[in-house]
N, C-alpha and C positions, 0 to 999 in steps of 0.2 A: 556366397559365403563372404563375409566381413574380412574386409584387410588387417592386417595386423600391427599394431603401434607399439614399438619398442621403448620402455622407458630406460634411462640412463642409470646406472649402478648406483646403487641406494637409494633412488627417487621414489620407491615403492611405500615408504613408511608411511607417508600420507593417507594413502589407499590403505594400508592396513586397520588405518584408525576411521574409515569410512568416509574420509573427506571427498565432495564429491567433484573439487574440480582437480583439472594437471594442468599445472602451467607450462608454456611453451620451453621453460629454459630444462624442464624434465626429459623433456623428449628425445632419444638415440635418433632413431630413423623410423620409417614406416615403409611397410611391402607396396611396392605400388604408389600411386599417386593420387589418394583419395580425394573426391572432390568437399567443397567445404558443405558442413549439413551431412555430411555421410557418416553411417555408423563404424565405430571401428573397436576392435577388441583390445585390448589394452594387456600386453605381456613385461613382466619383468626382464633384465637384461641377460635372465637366466631361460626365458623363455614360458614362464609360469604364469598362468591366468590370474589376470587383477580385477579385470572390467569391461562394461560393455559399456558405449557413449558415442554422442556426437563430437564428430573432428571439427572445429573450426579455427579461423586463421585468428591469430590474436594474442595477448597475454596468457588466457585460459584458453588452453589447446584442446583440451577434451572436457565436455560435461558430461559425465555418468550417468547411467540410466539404468545401472544395475549391478553390483555384484556377484551376479551370476551369471554363467556363459550360457545366455538364453539370445532368441530371435525375436527382433522388436517389429513386432507386424501389429495388423488391426488386433488381436486376443490380446498381446501385450498392454496397449492403450486402453481397451475394456477393463484390463485387472486394476490397475494402477488409480483408472480414474473411480471404479469401484469401491475401491481403499477411500479415497477422498471423498466421496459424496457420504460414505455410510459414516465416515468422522463426521459429516456435518450433519446427519441426523441424530447419530449418540448424543451429538452436545447441543441437542434441540433447536438449529436453526434450519435444516431443509427440512420441507414437508409443513410448516407452519401457513395458516393462514393468515396469521397479524403480523409475518416478518416471512417476504419472499424477495431480499436482499442480504447476499452472504458470499463469501469468496471460495469458488469451489477447489480452486487449485493455488496454492502460493508456492510454486518454484520449489525449491530445493526440500522446503517444508514437506513435499509432498509427492518427493522422491521423482519430480519431474521438471529438472532444474533448466532453466529458461523459459518455463510456460507460467503463464498467469490466468485465470478464468474467473471472473467474476458473473454473479448472478442478477437479472433484475427481472424478477417474475419470468414469463416465457421464454426470456432472451438471454443466452449467456454470452458476452461481451469476451473474445479472446485476446491475449497478446503474446506473440513469441518475440523473446528476446535473444533467441539464437535462430542460425540459419536452419541447424537443425528442425527444430520444433515449427519453422515455417514449409520446410517440406513436408512435414507430415500434418500440417493444418488440417484438411480435409479428412484423415483417420481419428485425430482426435476429436474435430467436431462430428463426427458419425458416432463415436463413442459416448461421447456425451449427450447427446439426444437418447441413446439406447440406455447408459446405466441410469438414467433418472425417468426411463420406462414412461418417455413423451412428456413429461413435465414442462420440459426445456424443447422447446419447439423451433426456436430460430436461435442460430449460431451468428454474430457479427466480428468480421475479423477486424482488428483493430492495430493494427504494425508498422504504419509508415513510419512513425519517430522513433521505433525500441528497437528495429532492427538494426544490425552492424551497416551504416553508410555504406563501406568500403565493399560491402557483398554485391551490389548493382541489382538489388532485385527487384526495383521498379515496383516495388508492393501498393497497392491502393485498398485506402479503407471501403470495405463494403461487407455485405450480408452473405454467406457462403452455404447455408443452409436454413430455408424461410428466409421470412422477412415481417416487420411490422414498423406502424406507422406508431402504435402506444408505448409509451414510453415514461409510463407513472407505475412505481411498484413502492410497496410496504416496507416501512423497518420499524419495526414493535406499534404498529397501528398508526403510524403516520403515513403519509404520502410523500413522495417526491418526483418530479419530474427528473428524470435521468437522462443529461444529455452524452450518449456515448457516440454520436456523429461528431462534434466539434470540441466537447467537454475537456478537461484534463483526465489524465490515468483513461480510465474507463467507464467516466461520467461520473463518479462517485466517490467519496472518499469511505468506503468501507469498513477498513480499519479503526474510526473513532466510534464506533456503534455502541459500545461499551462504555465508553468516556460520557457521550451523548447523553446517555442515558444517567449516570450519575451527577452533571449537572442540571438535569431535570430536576434531581432530587432537592438541589440545594437553590433553586430557583426561585422558589416562593417570596413574591414580597418585595425580591430584589430588582435596582436596578443595573440590567445588563448590557456588556459592550461586547462584542463578537467582531475580533480584528481577524484578517484574511479570513472573510467568512464563506468565499466560492459559492456555494449551493445553499448555505443558511443552514448548515443540519444542526450545530447548536443551538442558533435562533429559534427554529421551528419547534426543539426540546422545552425551550425556556420559555417559549411560550406557554405549551403543555403544562408545565411547573409551576402556573400562575406566575409568573416575573410581572412587576409594575409596569417595567418598558423595557423593552428590546432593540438594540440601535445594534446594526449589521454594519461594517466598512470593509471595502475590497479595492484595488486599484483597478478592477476592471470594470467598467459598466455593465458588460456583458455577466458577469459574475451577479451583480446586485441585480440586473432583472432575474436571474435565476433564481436569487434570494426571494424577492417580491412574488415569484410566481409560487415558491414552496409557501410561503406565507400563507398566500391566498388561498391555495388548494388546500389547508387544513384549518383558516382561522379569518374566512375571509368576512372583509372592513372592519377588522379587530384594528383600532388606531395605536395600540401600542408600541407596534413598530415601527421603524422607520431604517431605511438602507441609505447608504452613501459611498457615492464611488471618489475614493481619497487615500491619497499614499498613508499608508500606516504610522510612517514617523511623524509626517505631518500633521494628521488627525491628534494623536499622542500630545504632539507638540502643544496643541491650540485649543483641546477639549476641557473643559471645567470638571471641577472634581465633583463628580454627580454620580460614577456607577460604584456599586460595593460588589459586581463582579464582573470580571472582564476574563474575557478570553483570549491566549496569544497561540495560534496554530498558524505560523507560518509556513510557506514551502521551502525545500529545502536549502538549507542557508550553505552548505559543502556537498557536492556532488562526489568530491575525491580528497586522498587526503592531503592534497596540497594545499587546498582551498582550507584546512582545519580550524587554523589559527584565527583567520579573519571572519570566520563561521563565529569563534567562540565570544570574540569581539561584538559580533550581530547581535546573538542572542543576551550577552551583559546589555547591550545599549538599549533592546528593545524592553527588554523587564525591569531595566533601572526607570524606563518612562514611566510603566506601571505601575511601579512602588513608590513611584513621584507622586501620581494622582490619583489612585485607588483610594476609596474611604476609609478610614479606622473601621475595623470590623470586618473590611471585604474579604472575598476570595478571589483570589488568583488561580486561573487552571491554565498552564503553560505547559508548551508542549515542543519538541524536535523530533522530525522525523528525518533526519539525515542518517544514515547507516554509520558513517565515518566519526560519527561525535557518540563518543559511550555514555550510559548512565552517568559516569563519574564526571565526565568532560563536561555535561548539561548541566550537573548539579553546582558544579565549580562556578560554572558563566552566572546561574542564576544566585548562586552565594553571593559573587562579589556584587550583582546588582543588589541586592539585599543590603550588603554593608556599606554601600555608596549612599542609598535612600537613609541609613541610619533609620530604619522601620522596624520593630519587631516583628520577625516572622518564624512562622510554622509550618511542616511539614503535616498535612493531613492526608492524603495519599499519595502514592506512587503507580503511576499508570503504565500501561505497555499495550504493545499492540492484543488484538481479541483472540478467541479460540480458532477460528479460520483462517489464521496466520501463523500456523504451529512452526515453532522452530525445532528444525532435526538436530537433535542434542548433540550430533557429530558436527554439524556446520552453523557454528553461533554468530556468524556474519548474519544471517536470516533473523536477528533482532535487530530494529531498527528504531520500531516508535517509542519513545518515551517521552514522560509528563511526570509533573507533578499538581498536586492542589494545595495551595497553599494560605495560611489565615495571617492576616496582614492587620495589625493593630494600629 
């Protein structure tokens, strides 16, 4: 039987709107002393049932799992993961030979707050962002294998850097089901080495798939610069799109090596591509005006609201450099993956850069995260990726 958590009077309003987070200030008391990660029942001050969720220490006290009074057991995880998997099949991602890279679970967007699962061929990489998901990791992993009918044979657990530090869980990354040294997966017919062992996030930025395809459409005959290239995703698509030349830049030498490996995997011996390990701002300062398609896909400039002002300055400065150097008639693909930076904030930062450059700039596309990163309509915080494709005269 789960322990009961009682809310302060009037603090149930957000739950009536099906928001999946309960903040610590809304909690009145709990019957007993639950362990962090334990499932609790959430009740109003009057004792009316509201939700079931994972208890945790911090500003978010409960991550809601269900607004129905249910048991969170193996059958629960199977039901939720079956729905998530079916969504990916419905939108044409899961079960395709030419594409075995997709996000299977996107936290609140799939009713599984605190959990991310990315699929790379027969391997799923799972990240827990809450102690509750960590505690349930084996049940979740088994459910992933079951609902995919064995298409996923390996589950790699990668939560060393995502779990709350103060929880003191001593988590180590590694396979918790199966095991594989094969790390090549396919996205829209292109092959990529996935570094889930030491790479950022789960090893690949799955969320830019649709935007990479759009870039391929525009790449023919163009000189392409891919800044913050990481695994070289945009570069590989530009090559297939018929770019005249493609240059990839990242401050990490390891990222440059991975980009070169992915280019060689798809276009062995092709001399159109070169990669440079260099600071982005330094490269933009010193480069020639030779590019007519530039990609700016930096890491998050703001991970919390206190950093918002500096982040917007950073986006303006970065885009200003690109506007200054891009050829007339060039295309700029520019992005922000900071959740605290709204679409309006980002557009204002880019507008400021455009005005400073005195170039005529028009918006061709407004970009966002793909369908395997669904946004729960009751949880707008799930929208984080925003981008613009700009035509620069």
